[in-house]
C-alpha positions in Angstrom: -14.7 -3.5 2.3 -13.7 -5.1 5.6 -10.6 -7.3 5.8 -10.6 -10.3 8.1 -7.4 -12.3 8.8 -8.0 -15.5 10.6 -5.4 -17.8 12.0 -2.8 -17.1 9.4 0.5 -19.0 9.7 3.4 -18.9 7.2 6.7 -20.8 7.2 9.7 -20.3 5.0 11.7 -23.5 5.6 12.0 -23.9 9.3 11.3 -20.2 10.0 7.8 -19.4 11.1 7.3 -15.9 9.7 3.6 -15.4 10.7 2.3 -17.1 13.9 -1.5 -17.5 14.1 -2.2 -14.0 13.0 -5.8 -12.7 13.6 -7.0 -9.2 12.7 -10.0 -7.2 11.6 -9.5 -4.1 9.5 -12.7 -2.2 9.1 -13.6 -0.5 5.9 -13.3 3.3 5.5 -10.4 3.5 8.0 -6.6 3.8 8.0 -4.9 1.0 9.7 -1.2 1.1 10.7 1.3 -1.6 11.3 4.6 -1.0 13.0 7.5 -3.4 13.7 11.1 -4.0 12.9 12.4 -5.2 9.5 11.8 -8.9 9.2 9.0 -9.0 11.8 6.5 -10.2 9.2 4.6 -7.1 8.1 5.3 -7.3 4.4 4.6 -11.1 4.4 1.2 -10.4 6.0 0.4 -7.8 3.3 1.4 -10.3 0.6 -1.0 -12.8 2.2 -3.8 -10.2 2.2 -3.5 -9.4 -1.4 -3.0 -13.0 -2.6 0.7 -12.8 -3.6 1.6 -15.3 -0.9 -0.4 -18.3 0.1 -0.5 -18.9 3.9 0.2 -22.4 5.2 -3.0 -22.2 7.4 -5.8 -19.8 7.9 -7.6 -17.5 5.5 -8.1 -13.9 4.5 -11.5 -12.5 3.6 -12.1 -9.2 1.9 -15.8 -8.5 2.3 -17.4 -11.9 1.8 -14.8 -13.3 -0.6 -11.8 -15.5 0.5 -8.5 -14.5 -1.1 -7.1 -17.4 -3.1 -10.4 -19.3 -3.1 -13.2 -17.0 -4.2 -10.8 -14.6 -5.9 -7.2 -14.7 -6.8 -6.5 -11.0 -5.9 -8.7 -8.2 -4.5 -10.8 -6.7 -7.3 -10.0 -3.0 -6.6 -6.5 -2.6 -5.2 -3.8 0.1 -5.1 -0.4 -1.2 -3.9 3.1 -0.3 -2.9 5.3 -3.2 -1.9 9.0 -2.7 -1.6 10.6 0.0 -3.8 8.3 1.2 -6.7 9.8 0.2 -10.0 9.5 2.4 -13.1 11.2 2.7 -16.5 14.0 5.2 -15.7 14.4 6.6 -19.2 10.8 7.8 -19.5 8.9 10.6 -17.7 6.7 9.9 -14.7 3.6 10.7 -16.7 4.6 8.3 -19.5 5.2 5.5 -16.9 1.7 6.0 -15.5 0.2 6.1 -18.9 1.9 2.8 -19.8 0.6 1.2 -16.7 -3.0 2.4 -17.2 -2.9 1.2 -20.9 -2.8 -2.4 -19.6 -6.5 -2.0 -18.6 -7.6 0.5 -21.2 -6.8 3.8 -22.9 -5.2 6.2 -20.4 -6.5 9.7 -20.1 -3.6 12.1 -19.9 -5.7 14.8 -18.1 -6.5 12.3 -15.4 -2.9 11.2 -14.9 -1.9 14.9 -14.7 -4.4 15.4 -12.0 -3.1 12.4 -10.0 0.4 13.7 -10.3 -0.7 17.0 -8.9 -2.4 15.3 -6.0 0.9 13.7 -5.0 2.9 16.9 -5.4 4.5 16.2 -8.8 2.8 18.9 -11.0 5.9 20.3 -12.7 8.1 17.3 -13.7 7.7 18.0 -17.4 10.1 16.0 -19.6 12.3 14.9 -16.6 12.9 11.2 -16.8 12.3 9.1 -13.7 16.0 8.2 -13.6 16.7 11.7 -12.6 14.0 11.8 -9.9 15.0 12.1 -6.2 14.1 9.3 -3.8 11.2 11.4 -2.6 9.9 12.1 -6.1 10.0 8.4 -6.9 8.0 7.6 -3.7 5.4 10.2 -4.7 5.2 8.6 -8.1 4.7 5.2 -6.5 1.8 6.6 -4.5 0.3 8.2 -7.7 0.5 4.7 -9.3 -1.3 3.2 -6.4 -4.2 5.6 -6.4 -4.6 6.5 -10.1 -7.4 3.9 -10.7 -9.4 5.0 -7.7 -9.2 1.7 -5.8 -11.3 0.8 -2.8 -8.4 -0.8 -1.0 -4.9 0.7 -0.6 -2.0 -1.4 0.7 1.1 0.9 1.2 4.3 -0.6 2.6 6.5 2.2 3.9 4.8 5.0 1.9 6.8 7.8 3.7 10.2 6.4 2.8 12.4 9.1 1.2 9.9 11.9 1.8 10.9 15.2 3.5 8.7 16.8 6.2 6.6 18.6 3.6 6.2 15.3 1.6 5.1 13.5 4.7 2.5 16.2 5.4 1.3 16.1 1.8 0.8 12.4 1.9 -0.9 12.5 5.3 -3.4 15.0 3.9 -4.0 12.8 0.8 -4.6 9.6 2.8 -7.0 11.5 5.1 -8.9 12.6 2.0 -9.0 9.1 0.6 -10.3 7.8 4.0 -13.1 10.4 3.9 -14.1 8.9 0.5 -14.5 5.5 2.1 -11.3 3.9 1.1 -9.8 1.1 3.3 -6.1 1.8 3.8 -3.4 -0.3 5.3 0.1 1.2 5.8 3.4 0.3 7.5 5.9 2.7 8.8 9.1 2.8 10.9 7.9 6.2 12.1 5.6 5.6 15.0 4.6 9.3 15.2 3.2 9.1 11.6 1.2 6.0 12.4 -0.2 7.4 15.7 -1.1 10.7 14.1 -2.7 9.2 11.0 -4.3 5.9 11.8 -7.6 4.8 13.3 -6.1 1.5 14.5 -2.5 0.5 15.2 -1.1 -3.0 15.3 2.4 -4.1 16.2 4.2 -7.1 14.6 6.9 -8.7 16.6 8.6 -11.9 15.4 5.4 -12.9 13.4 3.0 -12.2 16.2 0.4 -9.3 15.6 -1.2 -7.4 18.5 -3.4 -4.3 18.4 -2.0 -1.5 20.6 
């Protein structure tokens, strides 16, 4: 599922946040975006998934135009900003609740997903008592639990220790081998360079491949 971004511009008031952005993200690869806070990375992601309408230009996923042929991508796993969960409940219950929106959740499947992200032994611990790294792992579990074709992960390594980063690297490489298309941002250039098939840099709303 290739993603084509063509001539995207976006203003908020007088501020031009995206400046004629063009990019092609091939399917079955991991694509990394680097750039400072406020450079436009998250706004670009929001345009790609249909959460924000660009002023000009278009985004195509496969042959469909976002916001015209489809409102949102059909098969999408997502982390934008800080993942939000109900703090009084366990991680497993939170995932079950989210899956119940689309159908009956399978507890065994959710348990397997939690194991994949390194949360096998949380038991009855409520999310409110999770560490930042545990919350981030749970956010990644939420993004992958429905086996989406497209993953959009904004700063997926936030709060993770070195072992957590290594675990998520391995997971993303496995998902790539299964043909997933993955877009990530990170402040850590070494993670992007070690993991990604392509690297783009965003500076003041201008995107360039490096």
